[in-house]
N, C-alpha and C positions, 0 to 999 in steps of 0.2 A: 313744472316744470318742463318742458315742450322737449318731447324726446324724436329725434329726427326715425323715420320707418323708411326701409329702400321696398320699396314695391317697381312691379313691370306693367309694361305696355309694350305688349312682343317686346319688342329686339331695347326697345327705348326703358333707362333705365330712371325712377324717379328716384324722391326724394320727399314726404309727408311728414307734419311735426305732428303726433299723437301726448293728450296727458287728456287726467282725469282727475276729477273734485279727490278729496280726502274718504267720502262715504259714496256709498250706493248711485252710477251716475243716474238722474231719474232718467235720461235718454240720451243718444248720440246723435252728435252733430256732423256733419261733412260741413267743411267751407273750403270756396273755390274762390283765390283770392282775385287783385284787378290785373290787369296785362303783364303789370308790373312782374306778375306771382309774389308771393307772400312779402308783405310788407311791413317794418315796424306798428301803422296804423290796425295793418287788419293780427298782428300779431296780439296788439291789447285789445279788439274783441273778442279772439279766442278765451282767453287768461279770465274777461269778462264770463263769460260762457262754462269756463271751470266755474270762478267762484260762485257762482248763480246755482252750480249739482249737475253740468254737464259735462259728461263724454267730447270731446274734440278733435278734427282730424282735419290741419290745415292741410288739402291738396298740391300737388302739383302739376304746370302746364306745358311747361318745357323739357324737364330734363334738365341733362346736361350746357342746353343753348338758353339757362338761367341767363337774360338781358342786364345789363348795366345801367343801360340807362335809356332816356326813353324812346328814339328812333331805333333801337334794337329791339327794345319790347312792341313799336307798331310791327316791327318786321315777321318778330316770332309771331305775335299777336296772328296775323294778319295768314301764314304758311301756314298755321291751325285751324283756323275757318275756313280756309281754300276746299279745304276735301271734308265737309260736314259729315258722313261716316265715319270718318278719321277720327274725326276729332269729337262724338259722342261714344267712341270707344274710350279716347281718351280719357274724357269723364268721367266714364261706368269703372274704367279700373281703380278711383279714388273711392266709388260706393263699393266696390267689391273689397277695395284694404280695408274699409270701415268695418262691414259686417261681418270682414273675418275674427277683425281685434274686438269689437263688442256685438260680437252673436246675441245676446241674450236682450239686449234693447230695444226699443221703438226706433227708428233711425231719420233724422230732420235733415234738410241741408239750408245752407247761407250762402249768398255769394255778394261780390260787388263789382260792378263794371265789367269787364268780361268774365267774373264771376257769375256777377248776374242772372245772366245770358246761360251760364251751364246751368245753373238751377235750372230755369227754366225749360232747357233741353232736356235737361232729366228727367222733369215731367211731361216733357212731349215721348221723350221716350220709352214711359211705362211704366218704368222705377219702382216701387215699392215702399211710399216715403209717406210720413204723415202727414208732413206739410213741408216748404220751400219756401225760404221768401230770398227777393230780391233786390236789393239796394242799388239808386240806380244804373241797372243793369241794360243792356242793351235789348230789345222786344222784338230784331225783325228773325226772323232763320227761313232758311230754304227747305226744310224740310218742318212743315204745320200738322199739327197733332190730328190727327186721323181717326181717332181711337177716343175711348176712356178717358180720362186722369185721374191718377189714381188721387196726389196728392193734395190738400188743399194749399194754394197757392193765395203770396201777400207780394204786390209788386209795388216796394217806395218809390218816387219817382219825382224827380225836379221838371216842373213842366217849362224853365229854359230851359233844359237841356240840348245843346245843339247835334245829340248827336242820335237823338229820339223825336223828329220831326213827326207832331200830331198825325199824320197819316197814317206813323210807324203807331201810336198808340190805340186810335182808334180799331186798326188792323189786329194786332191783337186781342182787344175787348171781344171782335169777332170772331176770331179764330176759337176762345177762348168758349162763347158761349154755343158754338156751331157742337160742338161735344160735349158740350154742358161741363164744364168745368165750376169744380170749385172755386172761385178766386176773387181777392178783394184787392181795388187799387187806390193808391192813396197819391196823390200828385202835390206839390209842396208850390208853389206858386212865387215867380221867380227866384228857383234854385235849380241851379245849373248842377253839371255833372261832377259829380265826386263833392260831393255834398259830406260825405263822410269823414274824411279825411283834412285833419286841422292844417299836415303838413305834408307837403309832398315829400315823396321817398328821399328827397335830397338835402329833407330836413328844411326847407324854404318855407314857408306861407302858403298855403293854399288858397286861392282868392275865393273856390267856387265853395269849400264850406262852408255850413249852415248849421250855426248851434242848435236852433227849433227844430230844424228837421234832420238832424240828427239824432236830439234826445226822441221825438215823438215815434220816428223811422224805429227806433230801435224799441222802443216802450210799445207798440205796434206789434213786433216780435215779438216780445216777450207777453203781451196778450193771446197770440194767435198759440202759442207754445201751451201755456193752460190751459187754451180752451179745447187742444185735439186733446193734451195727455190728460186734463183731471189738476188740479190745483194737489 
């Protein structure tokens, strides 16, 4: 069961969702949700990780400003992204809480949509993580990596994602190569943004969902985790 955990980014009060398996966790995973903040789909993914033996913490992007609909979420995301340095501070607060809750475990991070961008920002920021995985995440950044990156990186990307043109894909590859990052990039032909979510937050069917890309990307995440952690 997910338990709410309060934390702060300066004066902003945030609420994370934390859960642990019955036995000793093999690692702890920070989960950065979508631009809507946490959703039933994100929480189902978190539950799958707990079942697989991981402690999890779903972070909070917005605090009391958590949006009620897509328009409000887009506005909240725009405000968050308008100040890249402050956004990174907000993202680090989630990792700081994870390290406090699970101090003796390896730490990993995954994210969806805005959360996919978040884990890449934390890799660029020099955070000490074993691996990060981005699912249909945004790749563009105003603070490109300028130093070696610690975590291994897996990007799972829909090739038809209208939010991430190919120019941004190649720019990301070049950025990672420039700092000699250890990165994998999985691109799924004809797949659009949001391919891991069968339903929109309203409960309506998500036409961008792709069952094959969802399965393959999730399996790739587990494969990478097994590689970095040891089976």
